[in-house]
N, C-alpha and C positions, 0 to 999 in steps of 0.2 A: 180133851180138846183136840180137834183135828183142823190144822191150818198149816200151810207151807212153812211159815215162820216158826211155829211151834215144833213142827217136824224137824226142821233144821237144827233147832236148839236141843231137842231130845236126842238127835243122832250125834251131835258133837260131843267129843270126849277128849281127854288128854292121852295121846298115844304114848306107850311105854317102849315099844320096840318097832323099828322101821325096817322095811324090806329095801335094802340098798340097790336092788335090781330094778326098782320101780321109780320112774322119774315123773315129776309134774310136767305136763306138756308146755311148750312155749306159749301156746294160745291161752291156757289157763293162767300162766304166769303174767301175761300182759293184762288180763282182766284183773288179777289180784293187785298188781302194782298200781294200776289206775285207780282201783278202789281205795288203796292206801293213800294215794295222793289226794283223793277227794275227802279224806277224813276231816271231821270237824275239830276246831280248837278254839280256845278262849280268845276273843277279839280277833279271830281268824289269824292268830299269830304264826302258826305253822313253824314252831321253833325246833324243828326236827330234821334228822337225816335217817334214811333207811338203807342199810348196807346189805345187799343181797349176796349171799355166799353160795355159789353153785359149782365152781371149778374144784378139781381135786387139790390144787395148790392152795386155794383159799380155805378149803375145808381143813387141810392140814394146819394152816395157821390158826384157825379157830380151835382145832383140837389141842394145839399147844397152849392155849390160854387156860387150860385146866390143870396145868402143871402143879399148882399149889393147893387148890381146893375145888370143891364141887364136882369131884370126879364122877359122881352118880349121873351127871348129865353128859359126860364126855363122849359116850358111845353115839349120841345123836349127831355129833359133829360130822362123822363120816357116813353114817347109815341113812340119815334123812336125805331127801331129795335136795332140799335147800334149807339154809338158815337165814333168817332175817334179823339183823341187829337193829334195835330201836334206840336211836341216839337222840339226845336233847342238847340244846345250847344252854350251858349253865350261866351264861352272862348275856342274856338277850337284851340288846340295846335299842334305842330309838332309831338308829341307822338300820338295824335289822328289820324293825317294824316298817320303816319307810319303804323297803322293797315290796312288802305286802300291800301297802296302801297304793303304791305305784300300779300294781297289778289290779287292784280294786278299780282304779280309774281306767286303765287301758282295756280291761275286759268289758267295760260298760256297766259294771255293777254299781259303781259309785260315781255320781255327778262330779265333774272336775271342781266345781265351786265348793264342794264339801270336803275337799282334800285336807285342808288344815284342821277342820273339826275332827275328822277321823284320825288323823295322825296324832294330834295333841290329846284329844279326848280319850281315844282308845288306849294310848300308851300310859295314861294315868293309872289304868288298872294294872298294867305290868309293873309300874313304879311302886304300887302298893304291895307288890310281892317281891320287891328287890331290897336287899339289905344295904348297909352303908358301904360295903366293899363292891357292890355291883352284882352280887350273886343272887340269882333268882332260879336256880336249878331245881328247887323243889316244885315250883310252879310249872316250869317247862317240862320237867319229867312227867308231871301229872297229865300234860297234854298228850304225851306219847301213849299213855294208857287208854285215852279215848281212841286213838288210832288202832291200838291193839284190839280193843273190843270190836271195832268195825271189822278188822281183819279176820277175827275168829268166826264171825258170822258169814262173811264172804267165803271163807274156806269150807264151812259146813255146807253152804249152798252148792259149792263146786264138788263136794264129796272128797275133799282132801283132808287128811288127818293133820293134827297140829299138837305141839307141845310148848306152851309158854314156859320160859325158863328165867326165873329170877336168880337161880343158882348159877351165876356166871361171875367171873373175876373181872370187875370193873377196871382194876389197875392193869392187869396183863392185857386185856382187850385194848386199853388205852395205849399201851406200848406197841403191841403187835399190829394194830390197825391205826396207828397214829396218823399216817398219811391220809387215809380215807376219812377219818373222823374230823380232822382239821380243827381240833380244839373242842369238839363236842364230846359228850360222855355217854357211855352205854352201860346201863345197869340191868338190862334184861334183853333176851333174845327169843326168837320163835323158830322152832324146828317144824318143817312141814314135809309131807310126803304121804306114803301109804303104809299101813301097818303090816307087820309080818304075820301071816296066818299061823295060828297055833302057838305063837310066842308072846303076842301082845295080850297080857293078862287083863288089861283094862277094857279091851274091846267087847262091845255087846252087853255090857253090864247095865242094869237099870239105873236111872238117874237117882241121886240121893240129894234132894233139896228140901229145905224147911218148907212147911206149908205156907200158903199165901198169908193166912191170918197172923202168922208170926213175924212177917217181914214187910207187909204192906198195910198202910192205914189210909183209908179213904174217908175224907172229911166232907 
């Protein structure tokens, strides 16, 4: 099949070795960050923060979060052009959702007279994913994966390599980036940049996906 979308997805792969001399341009970063901001989420909750690591000082801090485990991902901290930490609010409240509904009205997306219906009706779904202690982190974390999927396709379209990393230390990231996280939690990150010629063994390999008939049922 030949189509720009399919070509993007066939070209996308998980980079294993980055060239530290190559940087993503500021123009491409602005496109990427706006695309992330525009990601979809359940009830438009947007229960996330995206921390972009680009300075040498910030990269060293991220490098330090691998002190205890997941060292196989540590080399990306300094070699990749940028690292993006995908963080979620583990205790998303009605007050948090109110900020979203305020923007729904101020943007012209939602008629003002529908404000209470949106606030109360929409948050009912968040409440259904919240336990007695107020924790709904499993639900809010799931929203960040929607943003990750969107980000991966945008990167493929821009010709930028990427490495999703669930192998990160949530606890150390929480300590070292506590100020930036502000109570949010980060359980995965994304390295981006350009692969190192001759060393990235995953580059250029054919896709290995199950056939459509194994994974898709059309009724």
